[in-house]
C-alpha positions, -999 to +999 in steps of 0.1 A: -119+194+064-084+210+065-062+218+095-062+256+096-028+256+114-012+238+083-027+264+060-013+293+082+022+277+083+023+265+047+002+287+025+022+282-007+024+244-003-014+244+004-021+264-027+000+240-048-019+210-034-052+227-043-039+234-078-032+196-081-069+191-073-081+216-098-088+244-073-077+281-075-052+295-049-072+303-018-048+304+012-045+342+013-083+346+016-085+318+042-057+333+063-073+368+062-106+355+074-090+334+101-069+365+113-101+386+114-118+359+135-088+355+159-085+393+163-121+395+171-117+368+197-088+386+213-107+419+216-137+399+229-116+381+256-101+414+267-135+430+271-148+400+290-118+402+313-124+439+319-161+432+327-151+406+353-127+430+368-153+458+369-179+435+385-155+428+414-149+466+418-186+472+420-189+449+450-161+467+468-174+502+460-209+492+472-195+481+505-179+515+507-211+533+498-195+550+468-227+550+448-216+577+422-185+556+413-207+525+410-230+543+386-201+552+363-188+516+363-223+502+356-225+525+325-191+510+314-203+474+320-234+481+299-212+495+271-190+464+273-221+442+271-232+459+239-197+456+224-193+420+233-227+412+217-215+428+184-181+410+186-197+376+191-219+382+161-188+392+140-169+362+153-198+339+142-199+356+107-161+350+103-164+314+115-192+307+091-172+323+062-142+301+070-163+270+074-180+276+040-147+278+022-129+249+039-159+226+037-158+228-001-121+222-006-110+187-015-084+166+004-047+171+000-032+144-023-008+119-008+029+121-017+025+088-036-005+101-057+006+109-092+000+144-104-024+149-133-056+165-146-078+136-156-082+099-162-056+101-190-029+107-163-038+077-142-011+051-138-013+013-142-005-003-108-010-040-116-032-064-135-044-099-130-056-128-152-061-131-189-088-116-211-115-141-220-108-157-254-139-161-275-143-179-308-173-157-316-181-120-313-191-114-276-223-095-269-228-066-245-245-074-212-278-059-220-280-078-253-275-110-233-300-102-206-327-089-230-322-119-254-328-143-224-359-122-214-343-117-179-335-080-182-361-054-189-353-017-193-386-006-210-406-019-180-382-002-156-386+030-175-424+027-173-421+023-136-394+048-127-379+065-158-345+062-174-315+046-157-334+018-140-337-019-147-359-049-138-341-082-134-361-115-136-358-151-125-322-165-126-307-131-133-323-116-102-311-147-082-276-143-097-273-107-085-284-118-050-259-147-051-231-123-060-238-101-030-240-131-007-207-144-020-191-110-014-204-107+021-193-142+030-158-136+015-153-103+033-166-115+067-152-150+068-119-145+051-111-107+049-118-098+085-147-073+081-178-072+103-211-071+085-234-042+094-270-035+085-273+003+082-300+028+073-305+037+037-316+073+047-292+096+064-292+132+077-272+162+065-245+158+091-237+123+079-232+134+043-212+164+055-189+141+075-180+120+045-178+149+021-209+147-001-223+179+014-223+208+009-206+206-025-222+176-042-259+179-032-270+178-069-256+142-071-279+130-043-316+122-040-335+140-012-361+121+008-381+146+028-368+172+052-332+167+063-331+132+049-312+118+019-310+085+001-275+071+006-252+073-025-230+045-009-229+026+024-196+045+030-218+073+044-235+054+073-206+031+079-180+058+083-203+079+104-206+051+129-176+068+146-188+104+143-183+124+175-166+095+192-133+090+210-123+054+203-099+032+223-067+023+203-072-014+212-105-013+192-086-003+161-084-012+133-122-012+128-133-029+096-169-030+086-189-040+055-225-036+043-246-046+014-270-018+004-288-002-024-272+031-036-289+060-051-273+086-073-287+113-096-259+110-120-262+148-125-228+150-143-233+120-165-260+132-190-257+112-222-231+088-208-238+050-207-275+054-213-278+018-225-276-010-200-268-012-163-234+005-162-247+039-148-280+038-130-299+059-104-303+028-082-277+000-079-264-024-052-230-025-037-210-042-010-190-015+007-158-018+028-148+008+054-118+009+077-111+031+107-074+030+117-046+048+135-028+073+112+004+052+109-014+023+095-036+039+069-012+034+039-009-003+046-046-006+052-053+008+017-032-020+002-051-045+024-085-031+014-075-032-023-064-069-020-097-077-003-117-062-032-094-079-058-100-113-041-136-112-054-126-110-090-098-135-085-123-160-072-146-153-101-116-156-124-122-124-143-094-103-157-089-068-143-064-041-139-057-017-110-051+020-117-036+046-094-056+077-098-039+110-104-046+140-082-071+155-107-092+123-110-096+114-073-128+118-053-133+148-031-124+132+002-095+109-009-058+115-006-050+083-026-072+061-047-069+028-065-095+020-091-101-017-101-112-018-137-127-051-149-125-063-185-158-063-204-153-082-237-187-071-250-176-035-248-140-044-256-131-020-228-122-018-191-147-004-166-144+007-130-158-019-106-143-006-074-126+025-059-105+020-028-095+053-011-075+065+018-090+097+032-065+102+059-079+125+087-099+145+062-133+129+070-124+124+107-120+162+111-154+167+095-169+141+118-149+149+149-138+112+151-107+105+173-090+079+194-071+079+226-033+079+222-014+081+255-022+115+269-040+130+240-068+124+215-059+121+178-080+121+146-085+086+132-078+079+095-107+066+074-107+044+043-135+031+020-138+009-010-163-011-031-160-047-025-175-047-052-203-030-071-228-058-074-244-047-106-211-042-124-199-076-112-231-091-127-223-073-160-187-087-159-200-122-154-225-119-182-199-107-207-170-129-196-190-161-191-213-159-221-216-187-246-221-187-283-257-199-280-266-170-258-264-188-224-242-177-195-221-201-174-223-195-137-189-191-120-180-221-098-179-201-066-214-189-070-231-222-077-236-231-041-259-201-037-280-212-068-287-248-060-256-258-079-270-246-112-242-243-137-258-218-162-286-193-164-308-215-186 
């Protein structure tokens, strides 16, 4: 949510920011609605002040037995009552209009976010490791899994439809091992506290992190006023909703391993084969709640935490700084980690780490005490990592010519020291 004072004082700058995010100029309409609301409030306050004054006069006139004058004042009080009722209704209408517009506008990009329209304008930030060198043509992940009879899309389709998978035996254990490794790494070394959170959330939670009202079609409903989480970012970030935190409790760093559910409404026809884009997948999420002056450094720290997983797995990746037109709704700056998939001969996103500034905190009313006033916190979130895509990366980067897959060294302790899938 945006600061209305900033829009009033900087309408042209605000419109330019929205243009960078692919939105049309809107400050003029916002300011007009806000002025109507404030003018209504002014008239309302004046009428209420007049009513209070008249009420005092009535008491005095009654004590003086001036009944005729009391009668006239009572008529005016009744008129004021009717007028204030209408004004309150108008004020609510204008407030709702303003809220409807502001709640659908994306965050303002950071000064260090490159300007651009789409992924073609993203900028390489850094890369790590070398691409796996094969002496044979590497297979795609689903070819490996199906050939080993450990990955079944037909059975999943029979159970649930398209964009689902059934994993079997060692492949199912490997996915669980990946998640356990990530949680251990983030809690034991990277300073995050593990949380177990609900997989169902209410409207207010999704509004707080920015999925509602604009992106409802990307979500799955689960009964009245409940939704399946698209990411653990939603419950983790909302842990501080409507709270005033103490500064000595910041930074707050939490992580959770959850299933994620997405309708993929905008991805029709994309990645229909394999596990790359599914309605249900698992992810280890990282969330930080910090003081404003620390959020830029915290984004770099979060990125390094996510990168540390791929470094330990020894899989080549690159980090891209997303341009203003390719960022998520709530972000002011985002890094995408893209892992190398030799079977596809392509890079694929495996994590997004975003600084949301105070944008989500305003929607959630999340603040902290700073000296003599309360200030909105800054929120950050990132994948640490997407478990299914990490599984894909291991299958494609650790495959052998005979169709087997070597298990990375750091994962073997979770799998009875087994060194390969078969």
